[in-house]
C-alpha positions in Angstrom: 0.0 0.0 0.0 1.2 3.5 -0.8 2.0 5.9 2.1 -0.5 8.4 0.8 -3.7 7.5 -1.1 -5.8 10.4 -2.5 -9.2 9.4 -3.8 -11.6 11.7 -5.7 -10.8 14.7 -3.4 -12.8 17.8 -3.8 -12.4 21.1 -1.9 -14.8 24.0 -2.3 -14.7 27.6 -1.0 -18.0 29.5 -1.2 -19.3 27.0 -3.9 -16.1 27.4 -6.0 -14.0 24.2 -6.2 -10.3 24.6 -5.6 -10.0 20.8 -6.0 -12.4 19.0 -8.3 -11.7 15.3 -8.0 -8.0 14.7 -7.4 -6.9 11.1 -7.2 -3.2 9.9 -7.0 -0.9 7.9 -4.7 2.5 8.8 -3.3 5.0 6.2 -2.2 7.0 6.2 1.1 10.4 7.7 0.8 9.8 9.0 -2.8 10.2 12.7 -3.9 7.6 14.6 -5.9 7.2 18.0 -7.5 3.7 19.2 -8.1 3.6 21.9 -10.8 0.8 24.2 -11.8 -0.1 27.9 -12.3 -1.5 30.1 -9.5 -5.0 28.9 -8.7 -4.5 25.3 -10.0 -5.2 23.8 -6.6 -1.7 22.6 -5.8 -1.3 24.5 -2.5 -4.8 23.5 -1.4 -3.9 19.8 -2.0 -0.7 20.3 0.1 -2.6 21.8 3.0 -5.0 18.9 3.0 -2.1 16.4 3.0 -0.7 18.2 6.0 -4.0 18.2 7.9 -4.2 22.0 7.8 -7.7 21.7 6.3 -10.3 19.1 5.4 -11.6 18.0 2.1 -15.2 18.7 1.1 -15.5 15.3 -0.5 -13.2 12.3 -1.0 -10.6 10.7 1.2 -6.9 11.1 2.0 -5.4 8.0 3.6 -2.0 8.2 5.3 -0.7 4.7 6.2 -4.3 3.5 5.6 -5.9 5.9 8.0 -8.4 8.4 6.7 -7.6 12.0 7.8 -11.3 12.9 7.5 -12.0 10.7 10.6 -9.6 12.7 12.8 -10.9 15.3 15.2 -9.0 18.6 15.7 -6.8 17.2 18.5 -5.9 14.1 16.4 -5.1 16.3 13.4 -2.8 18.5 15.5 -1.0 15.4 16.8 -0.7 14.1 13.2 0.8 17.3 12.0 3.3 17.5 14.9 4.4 13.9 14.8 4.3 13.1 11.1 4.6 16.2 9.0 7.2 18.8 8.4 6.2 22.1 6.7 8.4 24.4 4.6 6.6 27.4 3.2 7.5 30.2 0.9 7.4 32.6 3.9 9.4 31.1 6.7 7.1 32.1 9.6 9.9 32.2 12.0 8.8 34.0 15.2 10.7 37.3 15.4 10.7 37.4 19.2 12.7 34.1 19.3 16.3 33.4 18.2 16.7 30.8 15.5 17.5 27.8 17.8 14.4 28.5 19.8 12.4 28.7 16.6 13.8 25.3 15.5 12.9 23.7 18.8 9.3 25.0 18.8 7.8 21.8 17.3 9.6 19.7 19.9 8.3 21.9 22.7 4.8 21.7 21.4 5.1 17.9 21.0 6.6 17.4 24.5 9.9 16.1 23.0 13.1 16.7 25.0 15.2 19.4 23.3 18.3 17.9 24.8 17.8 14.8 22.6 17.6 16.9 19.5 20.3 19.4 20.2 23.2 17.5 18.7 21.3 16.6 15.5 20.1 20.2 15.0 23.7 21.5 15.4 24.9 18.9 12.9 22.2 20.0 10.4 23.1 23.6 10.9 26.8 22.8 10.3 25.8 20.9 7.2 23.7 23.7 5.9 26.5 26.2 6.8 24.3 28.3 9.2 25.9 27.4 12.6 26.6 31.0 13.0 22.9 31.9 12.7 21.5 29.8 15.6 21.8 32.4 18.3 20.7 35.2 15.9 17.2 36.5 15.4 15.4 36.0 12.0 15.7 39.7 11.0 19.5 39.4 11.2 19.5 36.7 8.5 19.4 36.7 4.7 16.4 35.1 2.9 18.5 32.0 2.1 19.6 31.7 5.7 16.1 32.1 7.0 14.9 29.3 4.7 17.6 27.0 5.9 16.5 27.6 9.5 13.0 26.8 8.4 14.2 23.5 6.8 15.9 22.4 10.0 12.8 23.2 12.0 10.7 21.2 9.6 13.0 18.2 9.9 13.7 18.4 13.6 11.2 15.6 14.5 12.1 13.4 11.6 8.7 13.6 9.9 7.4 10.8 7.6 6.2 13.5 5.2 7.9 16.8 4.3 5.6 19.2 2.5 7.0 22.3 0.8 4.8 25.1 -0.6 6.8 27.2 -3.0 9.9 26.9 -0.8 12.1 28.8 -3.3 9.5 31.5 -4.2 11.5 34.3 -2.5 15.0 33.2 -3.6 17.0 33.9 -6.7 17.6 31.2 -9.2 20.9 30.0 -7.8 19.6 29.8 -4.2 16.4 28.2 -5.5 18.3 25.2 -7.0 20.5 25.0 -3.9 17.5 24.8 -1.6 15.8 22.2 -3.9 19.0 20.0 -3.7 19.1 20.5 0.1 15.5 19.4 0.5 16.1 16.3 -1.7 19.3 15.3 0.1 17.9 15.8 3.6 14.6 14.1 2.8 16.5 11.1 1.6 18.7 11.0 4.7 15.6 11.2 6.9 13.6 8.7 4.7 10.9 11.3 4.5 8.4 11.4 1.6 9.0 14.8 0.0 6.3 16.8 -1.8 7.3 20.2 -3.3 4.7 22.5 -4.8 6.3 24.9 -7.3 5.6 27.0 -10.4 9.3 27.0 -11.1 10.1 24.6 -13.9 13.8 24.6 -13.1 13.1 23.5 -9.6 10.5 20.9 -10.7 13.1 19.4 -13.2 15.3 18.5 -10.2 12.7 15.8 -9.4 12.2 12.4 -11.2 8.5 12.3 -10.1 6.6 15.3 -11.5 2.8 15.8 -11.1 0.9 18.5 -12.9 -2.3 20.3 -11.8 -4.7 22.6 -13.6 -8.3 23.7 -12.7 -8.2 21.7 -9.5 -7.4 18.4 -11.2 -4.3 16.2 -11.9 -3.4 16.5 -15.6 -1.1 14.5 -17.9 2.4 15.9 -18.3 2.6 18.6 -21.0 4.7 17.6 -24.0 8.3 18.6 -23.9 9.4 21.3 -26.3 12.1 20.4 -28.8 15.6 21.6 -28.1 
């Protein structure tokens, strides 16, 4: 059985369907890029996978369990224990330094920070931001902030790493660097990686590419001749 099974999922807002019958499956440990223009429904799908919202119709099974049957407390636990989020905007709390921002999911989940400290420091060294841990978000560049965000998302070793336009605020060089970082770390953590992007160059870093338009999965567009 696939880790994630999405069956005829619909999501409406004020009678307008953002998703209109999405069905697909995602395998454990694999890496996926979902492409689509603004309004195609790709971010809405990502939020449903992360338990940040509920479908209007259809089902999303994670390890065979239907997220639609979870109450709010169970969804919060699912997000904390199973999902890491990386968004276009880093959402680092400005009143906390970076190390405290990184440890926030652990604090919420009741996980000892002492157990994570060594691994977080190793990740920071690997991503070349060890010097940033005691700084506040406003003291960092956009690329450094996003690396802190990535460490926070991976701090509890999530089964699923969901990234919504994670390179949207970065230049092309940093965009590809972040895409490679996400792929490498997800592989090391054996996390299923799903990246939503409108950037074709970023999507082309992935072997598994999905395409969305008008709230539905679509066949891959034909490749243009060189």
